[in-house]
py3Dmol code that shows the C-alpha trace and the ligand (Angstrom):
import py3Dmol

protein = """\
ATOM      1  CA  MET A   1     -19.692  55.715 267.731  1.00  0.00           C
ATOM      2  CA  SER A   2     -22.290  55.081 270.354  1.00  0.00           C
ATOM      3  CA  MET A   3     -23.820  57.814 272.519  1.00  0.00           C
ATOM      4  CA  VAL A   4     -23.154  55.563 275.475  1.00  0.00           C
ATOM      5  CA  TYR A   5     -19.429  56.099 275.482  1.00  0.00           C
ATOM      6  CA  ASP A   6     -17.315  59.001 276.665  1.00  0.00           C
ATOM      7  CA  THR A   7     -14.112  58.923 274.658  1.00  0.00           C
ATOM      8  CA  GLU A   8     -12.258  60.972 277.307  1.00  0.00           C
ATOM      9  CA  HIS A   9     -12.720  58.071 279.757  1.00  0.00           C
ATOM     10  CA  PRO A  10     -11.956  54.896 277.896  1.00  0.00           C
ATOM     11  CA  VAL A  11     -14.128  51.962 279.006  1.00  0.00           C
ATOM     12  CA  PRO A  12     -12.523  48.749 280.249  1.00  0.00           C
ATOM     13  CA  ILE A  13     -11.921  46.429 277.256  1.00  0.00           C
ATOM     14  CA  PRO A  14     -12.940  42.779 277.388  1.00  0.00           C
ATOM     15  CA  PRO A  15     -10.193  40.414 278.413  1.00  0.00           C
ATOM     16  CA  ILE A  16      -9.236  38.250 275.409  1.00  0.00           C
ATOM     17  CA  ILE A  17      -7.962  34.854 276.374  1.00  0.00           C
ATOM     18  CA  TRP A  18      -7.403  31.550 274.545  1.00  0.00           C
ATOM     19  CA  ASP A  19     -10.983  30.351 275.218  1.00  0.00           C
ATOM     20  CA  ASN A  20     -12.709  33.426 273.761  1.00  0.00           C
ATOM     21  CA  MET A  21     -10.188  34.430 271.070  1.00  0.00           C
ATOM     22  CA  GLY A  22     -12.285  32.974 268.221  1.00  0.00           C
ATOM     23  CA  TYR A  23     -15.341  34.926 269.407  1.00  0.00           C
ATOM     24  CA  TRP A  24     -13.460  38.246 269.359  1.00  0.00           C
ATOM     25  CA  GLU A  25     -11.810  37.470 266.050  1.00  0.00           C
ATOM     26  CA  GLY A  26     -15.264  37.000 264.583  1.00  0.00           C
ATOM     27  CA  ILE A  27     -16.502  40.244 266.144  1.00  0.00           C
ATOM     28  CA  ASN A  28     -13.546  42.133 264.648  1.00  0.00           C
ATOM     29  CA  ARG A  29     -14.498  40.986 261.187  1.00  0.00           C
ATOM     30  CA  HIS A  30     -18.159  41.833 261.913  1.00  0.00           C
ATOM     31  CA  GLU A  31     -19.322  38.226 262.190  1.00  0.00           C
ATOM     32  CA  LEU A  32     -21.078  36.864 265.293  1.00  0.00           C
ATOM     33  CA  VAL A  33     -19.848  33.362 266.022  1.00  0.00           C
ATOM     34  CA  PHE A  34     -20.403  30.995 268.924  1.00  0.00           C
ATOM     35  CA  GLN A  35     -18.652  27.875 269.992  1.00  0.00           C
ATOM     36  CA  ARG A  36     -20.316  24.673 268.823  1.00  0.00           C
ATOM     37  CA  CYS A  37     -19.313  21.196 269.966  1.00  0.00           C
ATOM     38  CA  LYS A  38     -17.882  19.119 267.146  1.00  0.00           C
ATOM     39  CA  GLU A  39     -19.004  15.897 268.832  1.00  0.00           C
ATOM     40  CA  CYS A  40     -22.601  16.576 269.786  1.00  0.00           C
ATOM     41  CA  GLY A  41     -23.437  19.911 268.110  1.00  0.00           C
ATOM     42  CA  THR A  42     -24.305  21.759 271.367  1.00  0.00           C
ATOM     43  CA  TRP A  43     -23.938  25.542 271.084  1.00  0.00           C
ATOM     44  CA  ARG A  44     -22.310  27.299 274.014  1.00  0.00           C
ATOM     45  CA  HIS A  45     -21.696  30.847 275.128  1.00  0.00           C
ATOM     46  CA  PRO A  46     -19.849  32.384 276.984  1.00  0.00           C
ATOM     47  CA  PRO A  47     -16.860  30.480 275.465  1.00  0.00           C
ATOM     48  CA  ARG A  48     -15.381  27.699 277.554  1.00  0.00           C
ATOM     49  CA  PRO A  49     -12.965  24.877 276.940  1.00  0.00           C
ATOM     50  CA  VAL A  50     -15.261  21.880 277.434  1.00  0.00           C
ATOM     51  CA  CYS A  51     -18.732  20.943 276.162  1.00  0.00           C
ATOM     52  CA  PRO A  52     -21.126  20.952 279.148  1.00  0.00           C
ATOM     53  CA  LYS A  53     -23.168  18.158 277.578  1.00  0.00           C
ATOM     54  CA  CYS A  54     -20.637  15.547 276.360  1.00  0.00           C
ATOM     55  CA  ARG A  55     -17.361  16.891 277.860  1.00  0.00           C
ATOM     56  CA  SER A  56     -15.578  17.011 274.472  1.00  0.00           C
ATOM     57  CA  PHE A  57     -12.744  19.489 273.949  1.00  0.00           C
ATOM     58  CA  GLU A  58     -13.471  19.571 270.226  1.00  0.00           C
ATOM     59  CA  LYS A  59     -15.248  22.743 269.096  1.00  0.00           C
ATOM     60  CA  GLU A  60     -15.658  25.026 266.102  1.00  0.00           C
ATOM     61  CA  TRP A  61     -16.544  28.688 265.828  1.00  0.00           C
ATOM     62  CA  THR A  62     -19.864  28.638 264.015  1.00  0.00           C
ATOM     63  CA  PRO A  63     -21.694  31.652 262.595  1.00  0.00           C
ATOM     64  CA  SER A  64     -24.849  32.769 264.440  1.00  0.00           C
ATOM     65  CA  THR A  65     -27.917  33.976 262.533  1.00  0.00           C
ATOM     66  CA  GLY A  66     -27.356  37.161 264.553  1.00  0.00           C
ATOM     67  CA  LYS A  67     -31.025  37.060 265.520  1.00  0.00           C
ATOM     68  CA  GLY A  68     -32.586  36.587 268.912  1.00  0.00           C
ATOM     69  CA  ALA A  69     -34.884  38.129 271.443  1.00  0.00           C
ATOM     70  CA  VAL A  70     -34.625  40.139 274.660  1.00  0.00           C
ATOM     71  CA  TYR A  71     -34.672  37.692 277.595  1.00  0.00           C
ATOM     72  CA  SER A  72     -34.216  40.401 280.260  1.00  0.00           C
ATOM     73  CA  TRP A  73     -32.646  43.771 280.714  1.00  0.00           C
ATOM     74  CA  VAL A  74     -31.632  46.427 283.239  1.00  0.00           C
ATOM     75  CA  THR A  75     -31.280  50.191 282.852  1.00  0.00           C
ATOM     76  CA  TYR A  76     -28.520  51.981 284.704  1.00  0.00           C
ATOM     77  CA  GLN A  77     -29.655  55.409 285.910  1.00  0.00           C
ATOM     78  CA  GLU A  78     -26.239  56.132 287.358  1.00  0.00           C
ATOM     79  CA  SER A  79     -23.043  55.218 285.663  1.00  0.00           C
ATOM     80  CA  PRO A  80     -20.710  52.674 287.280  1.00  0.00           C
ATOM     81  CA  HIS A  81     -17.786  54.046 285.237  1.00  0.00           C
ATOM     82  CA  PRO A  82     -17.118  57.568 283.892  1.00  0.00           C
ATOM     83  CA  GLY A  83     -16.726  56.080 280.411  1.00  0.00           C
ATOM     84  CA  PHE A  84     -20.402  55.011 280.294  1.00  0.00           C
ATOM     85  CA  LYS A  85     -23.010  57.740 280.073  1.00  0.00           C
ATOM     86  CA  ALA A  86     -26.233  56.946 282.041  1.00  0.00           C
ATOM     87  CA  PRO A  87     -28.961  56.178 281.456  1.00  0.00           C
ATOM     88  CA  TYR A  88     -28.112  53.122 279.418  1.00  0.00           C
ATOM     89  CA  SER A  89     -29.435  49.614 279.214  1.00  0.00           C
ATOM     90  CA  VAL A  90     -27.755  46.221 279.398  1.00  0.00           C
ATOM     91  CA  VAL A  91     -29.744  43.446 277.791  1.00  0.00           C
ATOM     92  CA  LEU A  92     -29.594  39.657 278.205  1.00  0.00           C
ATOM     93  CA  LEU A  93     -30.519  38.180 274.839  1.00  0.00           C
ATOM     94  CA  GLU A  94     -31.555  34.678 273.930  1.00  0.00           C
ATOM     95  CA  MET A  95     -30.207  33.933 270.449  1.00  0.00           C
ATOM     96  CA  GLU A  96     -31.822  31.592 267.913  1.00  0.00           C
ATOM     97  CA  GLU A  97     -29.048  29.069 268.677  1.00  0.00           C
ATOM     98  CA  GLY A  98     -30.292  28.945 272.267  1.00  0.00           C
ATOM     99  CA  VAL A  99     -27.321  30.633 273.867  1.00  0.00           C
ATOM    100  CA  ARG A 100     -27.610  33.818 275.877  1.00  0.00           C
ATOM    101  CA  LEU A 101     -25.533  36.922 275.350  1.00  0.00           C
ATOM    102  CA  VAL A 102     -25.104  40.154 277.328  1.00  0.00           C
ATOM    103  CA  SER A 103     -25.012  43.272 275.197  1.00  0.00           C
ATOM    104  CA  ASN A 104     -26.520  46.682 274.594  1.00  0.00           C
ATOM    105  CA  MET A 105     -29.285  47.911 272.292  1.00  0.00           C
ATOM    106  CA  VAL A 106     -28.853  50.710 269.740  1.00  0.00           C
ATOM    107  CA  ASP A 107     -31.305  53.165 268.336  1.00  0.00           C
ATOM    108  CA  ILE A 108     -33.849  52.682 271.134  1.00  0.00           C
ATOM    109  CA  LYS A 109     -34.854  54.376 274.369  1.00  0.00           C
ATOM    110  CA  PRO A 110     -34.551  52.317 277.555  1.00  0.00           C
ATOM    111  CA  GLU A 111     -38.340  52.524 278.135  1.00  0.00           C
ATOM    112  CA  GLU A 112     -39.012  51.000 274.700  1.00  0.00           C
ATOM    113  CA  ILE A 113     -37.168  47.747 275.478  1.00  0.00           C
ATOM    114  CA  SER A 114     -39.387  44.794 276.323  1.00  0.00           C
ATOM    115  CA  ILE A 115     -38.993  41.086 277.043  1.00  0.00           C
ATOM    116  CA  GLY A 116     -39.437  39.051 273.897  1.00  0.00           C
ATOM    117  CA  MET A 117     -38.563  41.910 271.583  1.00  0.00           C
ATOM    118  CA  PRO A 118     -36.943  40.451 268.427  1.00  0.00           C
ATOM    119  CA  VAL A 119     -33.445  41.767 267.788  1.00  0.00           C
ATOM    120  CA  GLU A 120     -30.589  41.422 265.328  1.00  0.00           C
ATOM    121  CA  VAL A 121     -26.884  42.037 265.684  1.00  0.00           C
ATOM    122  CA  VAL A 122     -25.029  45.174 264.476  1.00  0.00           C
ATOM    123  CA  PHE A 123     -21.372  45.880 264.949  1.00  0.00           C
ATOM    124  CA  GLU A 124     -20.090  48.999 266.595  1.00  0.00           C
ATOM    125  CA  ASP A 125     -16.430  50.013 266.178  1.00  0.00           C
ATOM    126  CA  ILE A 126     -15.722  51.498 269.596  1.00  0.00           C
ATOM    127  CA  ALA A 127     -12.031  52.240 269.321  1.00  0.00           C
ATOM    128  CA  GLU A 128      -8.965  51.171 267.391  1.00  0.00           C
ATOM    129  CA  GLY A 129      -8.987  47.358 267.505  1.00  0.00           C
ATOM    130  CA  LEU A 130     -12.174  47.151 269.538  1.00  0.00           C
ATOM    131  CA  THR A 131     -15.536  46.286 267.998  1.00  0.00           C
ATOM    132  CA  LEU A 132     -18.569  45.281 270.063  1.00  0.00           C
ATOM    133  CA  PRO A 133     -21.667  43.364 269.002  1.00  0.00           C
ATOM    134  CA  LYS A 134     -24.779  45.434 269.700  1.00  0.00           C
ATOM    135  CA  PHE A 135     -28.431  44.777 268.856  1.00  0.00           C
ATOM    136  CA  ARG A 136     -31.292  46.633 267.288  1.00  0.00           C
ATOM    137  CA  LYS A 137     -35.004  45.979 267.324  1.00  0.00           C
ATOM    138  CA  VAL A 138     -36.316  44.081 264.261  1.00  0.00           C
ATOM    139  CA  GLY A 139     -39.469  45.268 262.618  1.00  0.00           C
TER     140      GLY A 139
END
"""
ligand_1 = """\
1
ZN
Zn -20.702 18.051 273.075
"""
view = py3Dmol.view(width=600, height=400)
view.addModel(protein, "pdb")
view.setStyle({"model": 0}, {"cartoon": {"style": "trace"}})
view.addModel(ligand_1, "xyz")
view.setStyle({"model": 1}, {"stick": {}})
view.zoomTo()
view.show()
């Protein structure tokens, strides 16, 4: 359980819809997967129905290496929701597959986060039926 969360004030859960169901099914089994176009091989995230490159509807949920780097980040000094305990950081990561993902870091202070920092995925079971992908510094 992360220090970020206040269990007395449940945080909003991500909406799971047809387009992102495969992503969340992967997360629930502790596997990071992204959509990959079956026609041209383009990776895409966030999930969407059509390939932005070739407009194919054919896709598969393909395992990520789980590795990437911090592209940017922001630290909240005041919480926007009573379920989140400030200060906490939201990171934008660029994964090895080239897609970008919004998440949080674990086991690090906000002031220790830097652009280009190599990271790898970990899975945090937040509540019954809700697991989130988080990231930790590599090395
Ligand atoms: Zn394509």
